[in-house]
Structures are given as structure tokens and as C-alpha cells.
All heavy atoms as an XYZ file, in Angstrom:
981
protein
N      93.906     83.543     44.557
C      95.240     84.054     44.327
C      95.357     85.438     44.970
O      94.534     86.307     44.753
C      95.516     84.144     42.831
C      96.769     84.915     42.580
S      97.499     84.967     40.946
C      96.216     85.025     39.796
N      96.390     85.630     45.759
C      96.641     86.929     46.377
C      97.304     87.831     45.348
O      98.252     87.432     44.674
C      97.528     86.778     47.627
C      96.783     85.956     48.677
C      97.938     88.138     48.164
C      97.611     85.615     49.884
N      96.799     89.058     45.235
C      97.351     90.000     44.259
C      97.992     91.219     44.903
O      98.597     92.026     44.218
C      96.259     90.479     43.289
O      95.239     91.153     44.047
C      95.663     89.306     42.531
N      97.848     91.373     46.196
C      98.449     92.531     46.849
C      97.878     92.712     48.243
O      97.035     91.939     48.690
N      98.328     93.739     48.898
C      97.860     94.078     50.238
C      97.009     95.334     50.125
O      97.477     96.359     49.620
C      99.068     94.328     51.160
C      98.772     94.660     52.605
C      98.101     93.474     53.303
C     100.054     95.030     53.325
N      95.764     95.273     50.557
C      94.867     96.415     50.458
C      95.153     97.469     51.535
O      95.212     98.651     51.244
C      93.413     95.959     50.562
C      92.443     97.097     50.358
O      92.277     97.515     49.195
O      91.878     97.598     51.359
N      95.309     97.033     52.781
C      95.573     97.979     53.871
C      96.116     97.231     55.080
O      96.058     96.014     55.147
C      94.298     98.746     54.259
C      93.244     97.883     54.885
N      92.366     97.123     54.134
C      92.937     97.628     56.184
C      91.560     96.463     54.933
N      91.888     96.737     56.190
N      96.616     97.987     56.037
C      97.024     97.443     57.325
C      96.100     98.064     58.363
O      95.782     99.251     58.281
C      98.518     97.730     57.636
C      98.952     97.089     58.949
C      98.812     99.199     57.681
C      99.312     95.655     58.814
N      95.633     97.258     59.311
C      94.738     97.736     60.361
C      95.534     97.863     61.654
O      96.175     96.906     62.087
C      93.582     96.755     60.562
C      92.667     97.093     61.720
C      91.592     98.093     61.355
O      91.192     98.180     60.209
N      91.135     98.853     62.323
N      95.504     99.045     62.239
C      96.093     99.292     63.549
C      94.975     99.720     64.487
O      93.897    100.099     64.036
C      97.160    100.388     63.468
C      98.343    100.121     62.543
C      99.235    101.361     62.454
C      99.145     98.930     63.035
N      95.217     99.675     65.765
C      94.198    100.047     66.743
C      94.582    101.335     67.453
O      95.750    101.732     67.485
C      94.010     98.921     67.755
N      93.561    101.974     68.030
C      93.752    103.213     68.778
C      92.671    103.304     69.852
O      91.564    102.802     69.654
C      93.663    104.420     67.852
N      92.975    103.945     70.968
C      91.947    104.095     71.996
C      90.905    105.143     71.587
O      91.176    105.999     70.732
C      92.729    104.551     73.232
C      94.058    104.984     72.756
C      94.278    104.417     71.393
N      89.722    105.083     72.188
C      88.677    106.070     71.872
C      89.147    107.500     72.120
O      89.938    107.754     73.036
C      87.548    105.704     72.847
C      87.809    104.297     73.250
C      89.297    104.115     73.193
N      88.672    108.413     71.280
C      88.947    109.839     71.469
C      90.299    110.319     70.973
O      90.699    111.442     71.268
N      91.021    109.490     70.213
C      92.359    109.880     69.763
C      92.418    110.278     68.286
O      93.502    110.526     67.756
C      93.359    108.740     70.007
O      92.918    107.557     69.318
C      93.512    108.445     71.493
N      91.269    110.368     67.628
C      91.258    110.653     66.194
C      91.967    111.954     65.833
O      92.682    112.015     64.834
C      89.821    110.660     65.643
C      89.200    109.287     65.551
C      88.428    108.873     66.800
O      88.595    109.510     67.862
O      87.670    107.907     66.705
N      91.798    113.010     66.624
C      92.455    114.294     66.303
C      93.979    114.167     66.354
O      94.682    114.681     65.486
C      91.994    115.399     67.252
C      90.566    115.845     66.985
O      90.008    115.514     65.907
O      89.987    116.525     67.862
N      94.488    113.481     67.349
C      95.942    113.285     67.457
C      96.447    112.418     66.310
O      97.528    112.669     65.754
C      96.296    112.649     68.799
N      95.678    111.399     65.938
C      96.061    110.542     64.812
C      96.058    111.327     63.512
O      96.970    111.200     62.699
C      95.117    109.338     64.716
C      95.192    108.361     65.882
C      94.027    107.381     65.824
C      96.525    107.634     65.901
N      95.044    112.161     63.313
C      94.967    112.980     62.108
C      96.187    113.903     62.024
O      96.823    114.015     60.976
C      93.675    113.804     62.097
C      93.365    114.384     60.766
C      92.612    113.821     59.781
C      93.809    115.639     60.247
N      92.565    114.644     58.682
C      93.299    115.771     58.941
C      94.608    116.665     60.750
C      93.546    116.877     58.139
C      94.856    117.765     59.958
C      94.326    117.866     58.673
N      96.534    114.553     63.130
C      97.693    115.451     63.140
C      98.967    114.696     62.779
O      99.817    115.195     62.037
C      97.831    116.130     64.503
N      99.121    113.490     63.259
C     100.320    112.694     62.988
C     100.346    112.201     61.546
O     101.308    112.430     60.810
C     100.392    111.515     63.962
C     101.598    110.633     63.744
C     102.836    110.981     64.268
C     101.500    109.454     63.016
C     103.953    110.172     64.068
C     102.607    108.637     62.819
C     103.822    109.010     63.348
O     104.921    108.213     63.133
N      99.299    111.502     61.139
C      99.306    110.859     59.819
C      99.165    111.864     58.670
O      99.763    111.663     57.610
C      98.224    109.772     59.746
C      98.619    108.534     60.507
C      98.235    108.351     61.839
C      99.411    107.559     59.930
C      98.621    107.212     62.547
C      99.804    106.423     60.628
C      99.407    106.267     61.942
O      99.803    105.149     62.641
N      98.423    112.932     58.862
C      98.247    113.931     57.793
C      99.310    115.024     57.888
O     100.066    115.254     56.946
C      96.826    114.530     57.821
C      96.696    115.678     56.827
C      95.786    113.454     57.513
N      99.367    115.719     59.014
C     100.285    116.858     59.141
C     101.747    116.443     59.171
O     102.593    117.083     58.564
C      99.964    117.676     60.395
C      98.630    118.394     60.310
O      98.118    118.576     59.184
O      98.089    118.760     61.370
N     102.071    115.370     59.875
C     103.473    114.984     60.038
C     103.944    114.023     58.938
O     104.986    114.241     58.323
C     103.682    114.369     61.424
C     105.116    114.243     61.911
C     105.847    115.577     61.857
C     105.136    113.713     63.335
N     103.158    112.967     58.671
C     103.583    111.994     57.657
C     103.219    112.416     56.234
O     103.772    111.880     55.273
C     102.977    110.615     57.932
C     103.381    109.918     59.226
C     102.833    108.505     59.244
C     104.885    109.924     59.427
N     102.272    113.334     56.084
C     101.886    113.784     54.750
C     100.895    112.871     54.048
O     100.739    112.935     52.828
N     100.212    112.026     54.806
C      99.212    111.141     54.215
C      97.904    111.917     54.024
O      97.750    113.021     54.537
C      98.986    109.916     55.101
C     100.249    109.066     55.273
S      99.996    107.561     56.247
C      99.427    106.471     54.933
N      96.983    111.330     53.294
C      95.672    111.925     53.057
C      94.635    111.094     53.792
O      94.687    109.867     53.760
C      95.354    111.914     51.546
O      96.364    112.653     50.863
C      94.000    112.524     51.261
N      93.695    111.771     54.443
C      92.619    111.026     55.085
C      91.663    110.518     54.011
O      91.303    111.249     53.088
C      91.862    111.873     56.090
C      90.805    111.069     56.828
C      90.115    111.826     57.935
O      90.161    113.063     57.943
O      89.514    111.162     58.802
N      91.270    109.275     54.144
C      90.307    108.664     53.224
C      88.999    108.490     53.993
O      88.985    107.847     55.047
C      90.837    107.312     52.761
C      89.947    106.617     51.799
C      90.617    105.334     51.327
N      89.765    104.665     50.382
C      89.753    103.368     50.191
N      90.568    102.586     50.876
N      88.949    102.828     49.321
N      87.910    109.061     53.507
C      86.641    108.937     54.241
C      86.225    107.475     54.410
O      86.336    106.680     53.484
C      85.630    109.677     53.366
C      86.446    110.555     52.480
C      87.767    109.855     52.295
N      85.737    107.158     55.597
C      85.222    105.815     55.860
C      83.770    105.756     55.390
O      83.055    106.759     55.466
C      85.282    105.515     57.359
C      86.690    105.409     57.910
C      86.681    105.165     59.404
C      86.221    103.760     59.705
N      86.379    103.409     61.139
N      83.319    104.601     54.935
C      81.898    104.457     54.623
C      81.063    104.769     55.870
O      81.500    104.479     56.992
C      81.758    102.991     54.222
C      83.144    102.557     53.849
C      84.076    103.381     54.682
N      79.869    105.370     55.704
C      79.069    105.780     56.871
C      78.862    104.698     57.924
O      78.956    104.968     59.118
C      77.737    106.210     56.243
C      78.108    106.646     54.862
C      79.241    105.742     54.440
N      78.603    103.470     57.509
C      78.377    102.395     58.486
C      79.619    102.133     59.333
O      79.523    101.800     60.510
C      77.950    101.116     57.777
N      80.798    102.309     58.737
C      82.041    102.107     59.483
C      82.460    103.366     60.242
O      83.069    103.278     61.306
C      83.154    101.665     58.535
C      82.919    100.335     57.817
C      84.079    100.046     56.866
C      82.731     99.206     58.809
N      82.143    104.537     59.705
C      82.493    105.799     60.375
C      81.839    105.903     61.742
O      82.407    106.506     62.667
C      82.107    106.980     59.494
N      80.654    105.305     61.888
C      79.949    105.356     63.173
C      80.741    104.677     64.286
O      80.535    104.973     65.458
C      78.574    104.700     63.027
N      81.662    103.805     63.937
C      82.482    103.102     64.929
C      83.660    103.943     65.420
O      84.360    103.546     66.345
C      83.052    101.818     64.328
C      82.028    100.850     63.838
C      82.716     99.663     63.214
N      81.772     98.776     62.575
C      82.126     97.741     61.831
N      83.404     97.464     61.640
N      81.208     96.992     61.280
N      83.924    105.070     64.751
C      85.096    105.872     65.077
C      86.305    105.397     64.301
O      86.216    104.544     63.424
N      87.440    105.983     64.596
C      88.663    105.634     63.892
C      88.834    106.457     62.631
O      88.037    107.357     62.341
N      89.880    106.172     61.876
C      90.164    106.932     60.659
C      91.032    106.114     59.721
O      91.720    105.189     60.148
C      90.810    108.274     60.987
S      91.885    108.292     62.426
N      90.984    106.477     58.438
C      91.757    105.819     57.391
C      92.655    106.846     56.720
O      92.231    107.972     56.461
C      90.837    105.216     56.338
C      89.989    104.066     56.783
C      89.957    103.466     58.009
C      89.038    103.376     55.973
N      89.045    102.435     58.012
C      88.468    102.359     56.769
C      88.613    103.516     54.657
C      87.495    101.499     56.286
C      87.643    102.649     54.177
C      87.092    101.648     54.985
N      93.884    106.438     56.397
C      94.846    107.317     55.741
C      95.520    106.575     54.595
O      95.658    105.356     54.625
C      95.913    107.791     56.740
C      95.333    108.486     57.934
C      95.184    107.813     59.142
C      94.920    109.801     57.854
C      94.638    108.445     60.241
C      94.357    110.450     58.952
C      94.225    109.762     60.149
N      95.983    107.341     53.594
C      96.706    106.717     52.487
C      97.720    107.685     51.886
O      97.587    108.902     51.982
C      95.746    106.222     51.406
C      94.909    107.281     50.768
C      93.891    106.709     49.786
O      93.522    105.526     49.883
O      93.460    107.480     48.911
N      98.747    107.101     51.299
C      99.773    107.831     50.543
C     100.385    106.828     49.582
O     100.847    105.764     49.999
C     100.844    108.411     51.468
N     100.371    107.151     48.295
C     100.856    106.192     47.310
C     100.038    104.923     47.419
O      98.814    104.960     47.446
N     100.710    103.776     47.538
C     100.001    102.499     47.680
C      99.808    102.105     49.145
O      99.229    101.050     49.424
C     100.756    101.367     46.948
O     102.048    101.238     47.531
C     100.858    101.649     45.456
N     100.282    102.915     50.070
C     100.161    102.608     51.503
C      98.802    103.073     52.029
O      98.425    104.232     51.864
C     101.278    103.289     52.286
N      98.085    102.155     52.646
C      96.806    102.469     53.287
C      96.846    101.968     54.719
O      97.118    100.794     54.966
C      95.650    101.798     52.559
C      95.383    102.357     51.194
C      94.184    101.649     50.597
N      93.901    102.148     49.267
C      93.048    101.591     48.456
N      92.390    100.510     48.825
N      92.832    102.100     47.264
N      96.567    102.854     55.650
C      96.553    102.511     57.067
C      95.177    102.824     57.621
O      94.703    103.956     57.507
C      97.643    103.288     57.844
C      99.031    102.925     57.296
C      97.534    103.009     59.340
C     100.161    103.719     57.897
N      94.529    101.818     58.192
C      93.231    101.981     58.846
C      93.460    101.907     60.345
O      94.131    100.987     60.821
C      92.269    100.877     58.434
C      91.883    100.916     56.987
N      90.992    100.014     56.446
C      92.244    101.735     55.978
C      90.823    100.281     55.170
N      91.593    101.319     54.851
N      92.921    102.865     61.070
C      93.011    102.862     62.524
C      91.621    102.680     63.091
O      90.752    103.536     62.912
C      93.666    104.148     63.033
C      95.163    104.155     62.725
C      95.565    105.367     61.962
C      95.946    103.993     63.989
N      91.414    101.541     63.737
C      90.129    101.236     64.348
C      90.179    101.495     65.839
O      91.230    101.422     66.463
N      89.026    101.809     66.388
C      88.951    102.114     67.817
C      88.828    100.828     68.633
O      88.007     99.961     68.345
C      87.750    103.050     68.097
C      87.955    104.380     67.350
C      87.572    103.283     69.593
C      89.250    105.112     67.688
N      89.678    100.726     69.650
C      89.692     99.590     70.553
C      89.784    100.132     71.976
O      90.825    100.664     72.372
C      90.891     98.693     70.245
C      91.005     97.492     71.167
O      90.159     97.335     72.078
O      91.945     96.700     70.982
N      88.703    100.032     72.752
C      88.733    100.554     74.128
C      89.824     99.932     75.000
O      90.243    100.523     75.986
C      87.342    100.207     74.683
C      86.496     99.970     73.497
C      87.412     99.460     72.411
N      90.302     98.738     74.618
C      91.337     98.052     75.387
C      92.670     98.053     74.628
O      93.437     97.100     74.688
C      90.883     96.609     75.661
C      91.748     95.926     76.702
O      92.206     96.594     77.642
O      91.990     94.708     76.550
N      92.944     99.144     73.908
C      94.135     99.232     73.053
C      95.426     99.083     73.852
O      95.640     99.761     74.850
C      94.145    100.582     72.335
C      95.402    100.849     71.571
N      95.816    100.062     70.527
C      96.344    101.819     71.697
C      96.948    100.543     70.031
N      97.292    101.599     70.731
N      96.278     98.163     73.394
C      97.621     97.974     73.922
C      98.543     97.819     72.724
O      98.484     96.795     72.034
C      97.714     96.725     74.810
C      96.831     96.776     76.008
N      97.105     97.545     77.108
C      95.647     96.169     76.264
C      96.142     97.409     77.994
N      95.241     96.583     77.510
N      99.388     98.803     72.423
C     100.249     98.698     71.239
C     101.193     97.507     71.311
O     101.689     97.158     72.379
C     101.046    100.004     71.239
C     100.566    100.809     72.372
C      99.619     99.996     73.189
N     101.420     96.899     70.168
C     102.356     95.784     70.082
C     103.786     96.306     70.127
O     104.088     97.359     69.565
C     102.135     95.023     68.774
O     103.142     94.061     68.613
N     104.665     95.553     70.748
C     106.076     95.941     70.799
C     106.822     95.507     69.547
O     107.898     96.009     69.266
C     106.739     95.352     72.040
C     106.198     95.941     73.314
C     106.846     95.325     74.535
C     106.240     95.945     75.782
N     106.733     95.356     76.994
N     106.276     94.548     68.798
C     106.959     94.022     67.612
C     106.185     94.224     66.312
O     106.768     94.544     65.293
C     107.267     92.538     67.796
C     108.419     92.282     68.741
C     109.740     92.854     68.256
O     110.032     92.788     67.047
O     110.486     93.384     69.089
N     104.886     93.974     66.301
C     104.109     94.077     65.059
C     104.137     95.511     64.540
O     104.044     96.459     65.316
C     102.656     93.678     65.313
O     102.581     92.360     65.761
N     104.276     95.641     63.220
C     104.331     96.976     62.630
C     104.226     96.889     61.113
O     104.640     95.890     60.526
C     105.643     97.687     62.992
C     106.843     96.952     62.490
N     107.458     95.952     63.210
C     107.533     97.044     61.322
C     108.473     95.479     62.520
N     108.534     96.113     61.351
N     103.691     97.936     60.479
C     103.776     97.994     59.017
C     105.146     98.524     58.613
O     105.761     99.311     59.327
C     102.668     98.980     58.631
C     102.523     99.868     59.824
C     102.868     99.010     61.023
N     105.632     98.078     57.461
C     106.855     98.609     56.861
C     106.437     99.579     55.759
O     105.810     99.160     54.789
N     106.766    100.843     55.908
C     106.301    101.889     55.002
C     107.478    102.402     54.181
O     108.471    102.881     54.742
C     105.656    103.039     55.799
C     104.504    102.479     56.654
C     105.182    104.140     54.868
C     104.008    103.436     57.712
N     107.371    102.285     52.860
C     108.441    102.762     51.976
C     108.459    104.279     51.904
O     107.417    104.905     51.795
C     108.278    102.195     50.574
C     108.609    100.736     50.525
C     109.183    100.341     49.176
N     109.745     99.010     49.287
C     111.028     98.772     49.526
N     111.884     99.743     49.636
N     111.467     97.544     49.638
N     109.648    104.831     51.934
C     109.857    106.273     51.833
C     110.612    106.557     50.540
O     111.632    105.919     50.262
C     110.673    106.795     53.041
C     110.982    108.274     52.884
C     109.931    106.527     54.333
N     110.118    107.464     49.722
C     110.850    107.920     48.537
C     110.797    107.003     47.345
O     111.680    107.055     46.511
N     109.787    106.151     47.242
C     109.665    105.314     46.054
C     110.250    103.940     46.258
O     110.525    103.517     47.371
N     110.474    103.249     45.153
C     110.917    101.862     45.226
C     112.298    101.690     44.609
O     112.620    100.673     44.038
C     109.920    100.947     44.507
O     109.795    101.390     43.145
C     108.569    100.963     45.180
N     113.145    102.692     44.718
C     114.482    102.627     44.153
C     115.282    101.491     44.772
O     115.201    101.226     45.965
C     115.225    103.943     44.405
O     116.573    103.819     44.044
N     116.091    100.834     43.945
C     116.976     99.786     44.451
C     118.344    100.357     44.825
O     119.195     99.627     45.305
C     117.147     98.683     43.401
C     115.878     97.935     43.176
N     115.419     96.973     44.042
C     114.938     98.042     42.216
C     114.269     96.499     43.603
N     113.949     97.129     42.502
N     118.533    101.654     44.616
C     119.811    102.286     44.944
C     119.694    102.956     46.305
O     119.203    104.057     46.429
C     120.197    103.304     43.873
N     120.097    102.259     47.334
C     119.958    102.784     48.694
C     120.644    104.134     48.833
O     120.106    105.063     49.420
C     120.535    101.776     49.720
C     120.503    102.354     51.117
C     119.766    100.474     49.661
N     121.829    104.266     48.254
C     122.561    105.522     48.397
C     121.789    106.694     47.795
O     121.794    107.797     48.327
C     123.938    105.420     47.713
C     124.854    104.362     48.297
C     124.512    102.949     47.832
O     123.745    102.780     46.877
O     125.027    102.011     48.470
N     121.116    106.478     46.686
C     120.364    107.554     46.034
C     119.196    108.017     46.890
O     118.772    109.155     46.802
C     119.853    107.094     44.668
N     118.662    107.127     47.738
C     117.520    107.485     48.561
C     117.930    107.988     49.938
O     117.094    108.429     50.702
C     116.601    106.265     48.728
C     116.034    105.741     47.417
S     115.282    107.004     46.378
C     113.998    107.599     47.437
N     119.209    107.932     50.235
C     119.673    108.287     51.565
C     119.228    109.650     52.037
O     118.722    109.799     53.134
N     119.410    110.663     51.213
C     119.027    112.007     51.632
C     117.534    112.113     51.895
O     117.116    112.796     52.818
C     119.431    113.036     50.577
C     120.941    113.230     50.497
O     121.635    112.850     51.447
O     121.393    113.741     49.473
N     116.719    111.440     51.093
C     115.271    111.529     51.243
C     114.796    110.924     52.571
O     113.977    111.514     53.264
C     114.583    110.836     50.064
C     113.279    111.491     49.721
C     112.767    111.084     48.358
O     113.568    110.915     47.430
O     111.550    110.930     48.260
N     115.302    109.768     52.936
C     114.869    109.161     54.197
C     115.433    109.937     55.381
O     114.780    110.070     56.414
C     115.205    107.651     54.271
C     114.388    107.010     55.408
C     116.687    107.404     54.394
C     114.393    105.508     55.417
N     116.631    110.493     55.237
C     117.193    111.332     56.301
C     116.321    112.562     56.539
O     116.047    112.935     57.680
C     118.619    111.758     55.961
C     119.605    110.603     55.971
O     119.376    109.623     56.719
O     120.598    110.670     55.234
N     115.890    113.189     55.458
C     115.025    114.376     55.560
C     113.695    114.009     56.198
O     113.171    114.735     57.045
C     114.806    114.992     54.165
O     116.084    115.369     53.641
C     113.907    116.201     54.217
N     113.143    112.869     55.798
C     111.869    112.405     56.355
C     112.011    112.129     57.854
O     111.171    112.544     58.653
C     111.411    111.156     55.604
C     109.998    110.753     55.892
C     108.930    111.449     55.340
C     109.729    109.663     56.696
C     107.624    111.074     55.603
C     108.431    109.275     56.963
C     107.374    109.981     56.419
N     113.084    111.456     58.246
C     113.326    111.164     59.662
C     113.502    112.454     60.463
O     112.976    112.580     61.572
C     114.550    110.268     59.817
N     114.216    113.411     59.894
C     114.422    114.691     60.583
C     113.106    115.424     60.778
O     112.868    116.041     61.823
C     115.414    115.548     59.804
N     112.214    115.355     59.781
C     110.912    116.014     59.897
C     110.069    115.364     60.991
O     109.395    116.053     61.763
C     110.178    115.963     58.560
N     110.118    114.036     61.085
C     109.379    113.355     62.146
C     109.931    113.742     63.519
O     109.169    114.044     64.438
C     109.447    111.835     61.963
C     108.253    111.204     61.271
C     108.072    111.692     59.871
C     108.336    109.712     61.339
N     111.253    113.743     63.641
C     111.869    114.112     64.918
C     111.530    115.555     65.290
O     111.219    115.840     66.449
C     113.380    113.911     64.846
N     111.564    116.455     64.309
C     111.223    117.860     64.568
C     109.763    118.003     65.001
O     109.422    118.914     65.752
C     111.500    118.712     63.331
N     108.912    117.087     64.536
C     107.506    117.092     64.921
C     107.236    116.393     66.242
O     106.091    116.249     66.651
N     108.287    115.923     66.907
C     108.140    115.312     68.214
C     108.025    113.804     68.215
O     107.858    113.190     69.272
N     108.127    113.174     67.041
C     108.038    111.714     66.975
C     109.418    111.101     67.211
O     110.419    111.612     66.708
C     107.498    111.280     65.611
N     109.479    110.014     67.946
C     110.776    109.359     68.142
C     111.264    108.723     66.845
O     110.466    108.241     66.041
C     110.490    108.289     69.193
C     109.033    108.010     69.064
C     108.395    109.302     68.623
N     112.568    108.733     66.635
C     113.190    108.116     65.458
C     114.330    107.241     65.959
O     115.248    107.739     66.610
C     113.719    109.181     64.475
C     114.560    108.541     63.381
C     112.570    109.983     63.887
N     114.254    105.948     65.675
C     115.295    105.009     66.072
C     115.804    104.305     64.823
O     115.086    103.495     64.223
C     114.745    103.965     67.071
O     114.177    104.649     68.181
C     115.848    103.032     67.532
N     117.039    104.638     64.422
C     117.635    104.033     63.228
C     118.028    102.594     63.511
O     118.411    102.246     64.632
C     118.860    104.828     62.779
C     118.485    106.135     62.151
C     118.434    107.352     62.765
C     118.098    106.341     60.808
N     118.018    108.308     61.874
C     117.810    107.718     60.657
C     117.946    105.504     59.698
C     117.399    108.267     59.457
C     117.539    106.057     58.497
C     117.271    107.427     58.377
N     117.965    101.752     62.483
C     118.316    100.345     62.596
C     119.038     99.932     61.320
O     118.517    100.151     60.225
C     117.041     99.510     62.776
C     117.352     98.040     62.911
O     117.625     97.379     61.888
O     117.321     97.548     64.051
N     120.220     99.343     61.445
C     120.999     98.958     60.262
C     121.133     97.443     60.129
O     122.064     96.940     59.514
C     122.379     99.622     60.276
C     123.225     99.220     61.479
O     122.750     98.441     62.325
O     124.366     99.700     61.566
N     120.170     96.707     60.677
C     120.251     95.246     60.677
C     119.619     94.567     59.468
O     119.635     93.340     59.392
C     119.612     94.688     61.953
C     120.418     95.046     63.179
O     121.644     94.945     63.167
N     119.752     95.488     64.218
N     119.072     95.332     58.522
C     118.451     94.736     57.342
C     119.310     95.066     56.122
O     119.286     96.193     55.624
C     117.022     95.262     57.161
C     116.203     94.651     56.034
C     116.023     93.143     56.241
C     114.836     95.335     55.964
N     120.096     94.113     55.634
C     121.001     94.379     54.507
C     120.258     94.943     53.291
O     119.147     94.519     52.972
C     121.601     93.006     54.187
C     121.482     92.233     55.461
C     120.199     92.714     56.091
N     120.887     95.920     52.637
C     120.322     96.507     51.432
C     119.264     97.566     51.676
O     118.629     98.031     50.733
N     119.057     97.925     52.939
C     118.025     98.905     53.281
C     118.562     99.954     54.252
O     119.481     99.670     55.016
C     116.828     98.218     53.960
C     116.085     97.291     53.077
N     116.523     96.022     52.794
C     114.916     97.445     52.414
C     115.658     95.421     51.991
N     114.680     96.265     51.744
N     117.955    101.110     54.218
C     118.104    102.083     55.302
C     116.734    102.173     55.923
O     115.729    102.270     55.218
C     118.531    103.457     54.756
C     119.933    103.387     54.176
C     120.650    104.728     54.133
N     120.795    105.291     55.469
C     120.459    106.556     55.783
N     119.991    107.378     54.882
N     120.623    107.006     57.011
N     116.684    102.095     57.239
C     115.378    102.129     57.890
C     115.469    102.702     59.295
O     116.528    102.708     59.921
C     114.759    100.735     57.944
C     115.460     99.776     58.885
C     114.778     98.431     58.880
N     115.415     97.524     59.827
C     114.886     96.388     60.226
N     113.712     96.014     59.755
N     115.527     95.608     61.080
N     114.308    103.178     59.738
C     114.173    103.610     61.124
C     112.777    103.254     61.606
O     111.872    102.985     60.817
C     114.467    105.109     61.293
C     113.477    106.031     60.631
C     112.329    106.458     61.299
C     113.694    106.505     59.347
C     111.427    107.316     60.690
C     112.804    107.371     58.733
C     111.666    107.778     59.413
N     112.631    103.236     62.920
C     111.349    102.954     63.554
C     110.869    104.199     64.279
O     111.666    105.016     64.746
C     111.472    101.791     64.542
C     111.737    100.473     63.871
C     113.039    100.042     63.657
C     110.690     99.682     63.434
C     113.287     98.828     63.029
C     110.931     98.468     62.803
C     112.228     98.045     62.601
N     109.563    104.320     64.382
C     108.937    105.403     65.123
C     107.639    104.848     65.707
O     107.310    103.678     65.510
C     108.667    106.602     64.204
O     108.279    107.723     64.970
N     106.933    105.675     66.443
C     105.608    105.299     66.957
C     104.644    106.443     66.719
O     105.035    107.617     66.717
C     105.630    104.930     68.459
C     106.449    103.677     68.710
C     106.133    106.073     69.308
N     103.379    106.096     66.506
C     102.359    107.125     66.346
C     101.908    107.602     67.728
O     102.408    107.109     68.750
C     101.223    106.633     65.436
C     100.321    105.583     66.062
O     100.431    105.303     67.275
O      99.486    105.036     65.318
N     100.990    108.563     67.807
C     100.611    109.118     69.115
C      99.994    108.125     70.105
O      99.931    108.413     71.294
C      99.589    110.195     68.762
C      99.868    110.558     67.355
C     100.373    109.306     66.705
N      99.536    106.963     69.608
C      98.941    105.985     70.524
C      99.848    104.773     70.740
O      99.438    103.766     71.299
C      97.530    105.558     70.048
C      96.596    106.762     70.011
C      97.583    104.864     68.705
N     101.106    104.879     70.273
C     102.097    103.851     70.540
C     102.246    102.768     69.492
O     103.011    101.824     69.695
N     101.536    102.869     68.362
C     101.708    101.875     67.300
C     103.081    102.038     66.671
O     103.464    103.140     66.274
C     100.633    102.039     66.219
C      99.261    101.671     66.714
O      99.074    100.631     67.314
N      98.290    102.541     66.462
N     103.815    100.941     66.581
C     105.163    100.935     66.008
C     105.075    100.991     64.482
O     104.269    100.287     63.870
C     105.873     99.660     66.450
C     107.323     99.571     66.061
C     107.912     98.305     66.681
N     109.345     98.297     66.510
C     110.025     97.263     66.046
N     109.398     96.146     65.711
N     111.328     97.321     65.924
N     105.901    101.832     63.870
C     105.948    101.987     62.419
C     107.392    101.895     61.944
O     108.291    102.455     62.578
C     105.368    103.345     61.997
C     103.964    103.676     62.483
C     103.627    105.123     62.169
C     102.947    102.744     61.862
N     107.609    101.196     60.844
C     108.932    101.104     60.227
C     108.905    101.900     58.925
O     107.972    101.767     58.125
C     109.270     99.651     59.924
C     110.582     99.462     59.168
C     110.839     98.006     58.785
O     109.989     97.138     59.075
O     111.878     97.750     58.167
N     109.918    102.727     58.711
C     110.067    103.500     57.481
C     111.381    103.055     56.828
O     112.408    103.004     57.496
C     110.098    104.997     57.780
C     108.824    105.481     58.422
C     108.692    105.514     59.796
C     107.763    105.878     57.632
C     107.515    105.948     60.388
C     106.574    106.318     58.217
C     106.448    106.345     59.594
N     111.329    102.722     55.517
C     112.525    102.179     54.898
C     112.648    102.521     53.423
O     111.668    102.892     52.766
C     112.580    100.667     55.080
C     111.611     99.799     54.287
C     112.183     98.384     54.175
C     110.255     99.731     54.932
N     113.880    102.421     52.946
C     114.209    102.504     51.527
C     115.090    101.304     51.216
O     115.594    100.648     52.124
C     114.982    103.787     51.174
O     116.228    103.771     51.863
C     114.214    105.034     51.523
N     115.280    101.030     49.963
C     116.199     99.957     49.584
C     115.558     98.927     48.704
O     114.524     99.176     48.079
N     116.174     97.754     48.674
C     115.744     96.676     47.801
C     114.283     96.318     48.060
O     113.848     96.266     49.184
C     116.615     95.439     48.021
C     118.073     95.703     47.704
C     118.984     94.576     48.141
O     118.496     93.586     48.716
O     120.191     94.692     47.908
N     113.536     96.061     46.961
C     112.122     95.739     47.107
C     111.837     94.355     47.220
O     111.923     93.358     46.988
């Protein structure tokens, strides 16, 4: 029986850990989670915030997907989209001010969402609204 999602795995090219750390910790506000020593030797990094866990593994042949992406909730799990509007707007503005692209999308009823990419081109969706 499936009880939940533990983490999402994304890829990154070798030598990009510092840029990933700056993005996921400094810009997104996530916390780095230490990798077990056997896995740390492979490179990459793990980040978490709330129930969201993102693992970035090193792939020498990294090619970011144009469609695949994690959907990351911003501001909790409120069902009142209007109440969360200011929070996601502020979050999007902070990402844009930090140099990350922000592309709003209004095609998902009951949600406010935007897309961005991390420093190695991984697509990320940030959203509020119905759970």
C-alpha cells in the first residue's frame, strides 16, 4: 500500500552543487539534508522544506526535461486560493528578484501557479489551491 511520496529525484551535471545550494537554500528557503556517506561520495545534494524533499543526483549526461517537474506547494494547503494569493505572489517576486525565471500559468482550475527552472534547467512548478 502506498502511503505517500518520500522525495523527488532530479538530475544535475557534475560540479553544480554550489549553484544548486544557492538556489534551493538561499532562494527557495529549503534546508540541506545531509546525504548518507555512501551516497555523498557520488556527489549531488538533498533539500527539504515542510513535506517537500528534493534529491539532486549527479548525471554527467544531464539533459533537463521540458515537461517533467515536481509540483511544490507554496504557503500551506489552504483551499482558499484568494487567501494564498499574496503569499505566492511574494514568493514569485522573490524568485524573480533572485534571477530565476517566473512563468505564470492559469490553466489549472482552482489553483494559482507558476513555473521556474533551477540553475541546471530542471523545471519546477509552484502552486497554491485545492489539494
